[in-house]
C-alpha positions in Angstrom: 20.2 -19.4 15.9 17.3 -16.3 15.7 13.6 -17.2 15.9 11.4 -17.5 13.2 8.1 -15.0 13.2 6.4 -12.9 10.8 7.7 -8.9 10.1 5.8 -6.6 7.9 8.0 -4.9 5.5 6.8 -1.0 4.1 7.1 -0.5 0.1 5.8 1.8 -1.8 2.1 1.2 -2.4 1.2 0.0 -5.6 4.5 -1.7 -6.3 3.9 -4.5 -3.6 4.4 -7.2 -5.9 7.2 -6.0 -7.9 9.3 -4.8 -4.4 8.2 -9.1 -3.2 10.0 -10.1 -6.9 13.0 -8.1 -5.3 13.4 -9.6 -2.3 13.3 -13.3 -3.9 15.5 -12.8 -6.1 17.7 -11.1 -3.3 17.4 -14.3 -1.6 18.5 -16.6 -4.1 21.1 -14.4 -5.0 22.5 -14.2 -1.7 22.1 -17.8 -0.7 19.9 -17.0 1.9 16.5 -19.6 1.4 17.2 -21.3 4.9 16.1 -17.8 6.6 12.8 -17.0 4.4 9.7 -18.8 4.4 7.1 -16.9 2.7 6.1 -13.6 1.8 2.3 -12.4 1.8 0.3 -9.9 -0.1 -2.8 -9.8 1.4 -5.6 -9.6 -1.5 -9.8 -9.7 -0.9 -11.2 -10.6 -4.6 -14.3 -8.7 -5.9 -16.8 -9.1 -8.6 -17.9 -6.0 -10.7 -20.4 -5.5 -13.5 -19.0 -3.2 -16.2 -21.7 -1.1 -18.3 -21.7 -3.6 -21.5 -22.8 -6.9 -19.1 -19.5 -8.4 -18.5 -18.3 -9.8 -14.7 -14.9 -8.5 -14.0 -12.8 -9.6 -11.0 -11.0 -7.0 -9.1 -8.4 -7.8 -6.6 -7.8 -5.0 -4.1 -4.7 -5.2 -1.3 -6.0 -5.3 2.2 -3.1 -3.7 3.5 -1.4 -1.3 0.6 2.3 -0.5 0.9 3.0 -3.5 3.2 4.0 -7.1 2.5 4.1 -9.6 5.1 7.4 -12.1 5.4 8.1 -15.2 7.7 11.8 -15.0 8.4 14.3 -15.3 10.7 16.4 -11.9 11.5 19.9 -11.7 11.4 22.2 -9.1 10.9 22.2 -9.9 7.2 18.7 -10.9 6.4 17.7 -7.6 8.2 20.1 -6.1 6.0 19.7 -7.5 2.6 15.5 -6.9 3.0 15.7 -3.4 4.1 18.4 -2.4 0.8 16.1 -4.5 -1.7 14.7 -1.8 -4.0 11.4 -0.5 -3.3 11.5 -2.0 0.3 10.9 1.4 2.7 12.0 -0.6 5.9 10.5 -2.5 8.4 6.9 -1.7 10.5 8.6 -2.0 14.3 12.2 -0.5 13.7 12.4 3.0 14.9 15.3 2.9 12.8 19.1 3.6 14.2 20.3 0.0 13.9 17.2 -1.6 15.8 15.6 -4.9 14.5 11.9 -4.9 14.0 9.3 -5.8 16.3 7.8 -9.6 15.3 4.0 -9.7 15.2 2.1 -11.6 17.6 0.2 -14.6 16.9 -2.7 -12.8 17.4 -2.1 -10.0 15.2 -0.7 -12.6 12.1 -3.5 -15.1 12.5 -6.6 -13.5 11.3 -4.7 -12.5 8.4 -3.5 -16.1 7.7 -7.3 -17.5 7.7 -8.4 -14.7 5.3 -6.2 -15.5 2.9 -6.4 -19.2 3.4 -3.2 -20.3 5.0 -4.1 -21.2 8.2 -6.5 -24.5 9.1 -9.1 -23.2 11.4 -9.3 -25.7 14.3 -12.6 -27.7 14.9 -14.8 -26.4 17.7 -14.6 -29.5 20.1 -17.7 -28.7 22.3 -21.3 -29.6 21.8 -24.7 -28.4 22.7 -25.6 -29.1 26.0 -22.1 -28.8 27.3 -20.7 -25.8 30.1 -18.7 -23.6 29.2 -16.5 -20.8 30.4 -16.4 -17.4 28.7 -13.2 -16.2 28.4 -13.4 -13.0 26.3 -16.3 -10.7 25.8 -18.7 -8.9 28.3 -19.3 -12.2 30.0 -16.0 -12.8 31.2 -15.5 -15.3 33.6 -19.4 -16.3 33.0 -19.9 -20.3 33.0 -23.0 -21.0 30.8 -24.5 -24.0 28.9 -24.3 -23.9 25.1 -27.7 -24.1 23.0 -26.4 -24.2 19.3 -23.3 -24.1 17.4 -23.1 -22.1 14.1 -19.8 -23.4 12.8 -20.2 -21.3 9.4 -19.9 -17.8 11.5 -18.0 -19.6 14.2 -20.4 -18.7 17.1 -22.0 -20.2 19.8 -25.0 -19.7 21.7 -24.9 -20.1 25.3 -27.4 -19.3 27.5 -25.9 -17.3 30.9 -27.2 -16.2 34.4 -26.4 -12.5 34.4 -27.8 -9.7 36.8 -30.1 -12.8 38.6 -31.5 -13.6 35.0 -30.9 -16.3 32.5 -30.1 -15.1 28.9 -28.6 -16.0 25.7 -25.6 -14.6 24.1 -23.6 -15.1 20.8 -20.2 -15.3 21.1 -17.2 -16.3 18.9 -15.6 -19.9 19.5 -12.6 -18.3 20.7 -14.3 -16.8 23.8 -15.2 -20.2 25.1 -13.7 -22.8 27.0 -15.2 -26.3 27.7 -15.6 -26.7 31.5 -14.1 -30.2 32.3 -16.0 -32.2 34.9 
């Protein structure tokens, strides 16, 4: 059996919800539920004040014309999705019978987090811990944590840079605790 992964389906902008309903109907009618695990149309919600003072919620598609789908790609599922009304194809499929390319974890995880579908791992370091910087400009440096901002998911690390000690704000994902 093929591997489960997230893919991007291209559709007509403005018709993402209708395309999603069409895919859902076809999954059920063709008895393919075991190959599909979820679909996502990311949206941002903002509030807008009208002239009469009324406050209105505005839903804006983050990626107009695209649907994210968690599925197992087989010849049958690929054909079924590709030939669904209002679907123009898979992103990353160059045609000529080539299968689509799945999204990498680092590509889909920020989207899932923004939609509340993926829990953030708690930060496992404390103030005073030594950490190695595994990203950004200070890659490979070791520093000491001075403060932690859980809301912004940033850590302030005291690092030695060109012979001077300085503080750097670094994302949680760009530091790793140094085991003693």
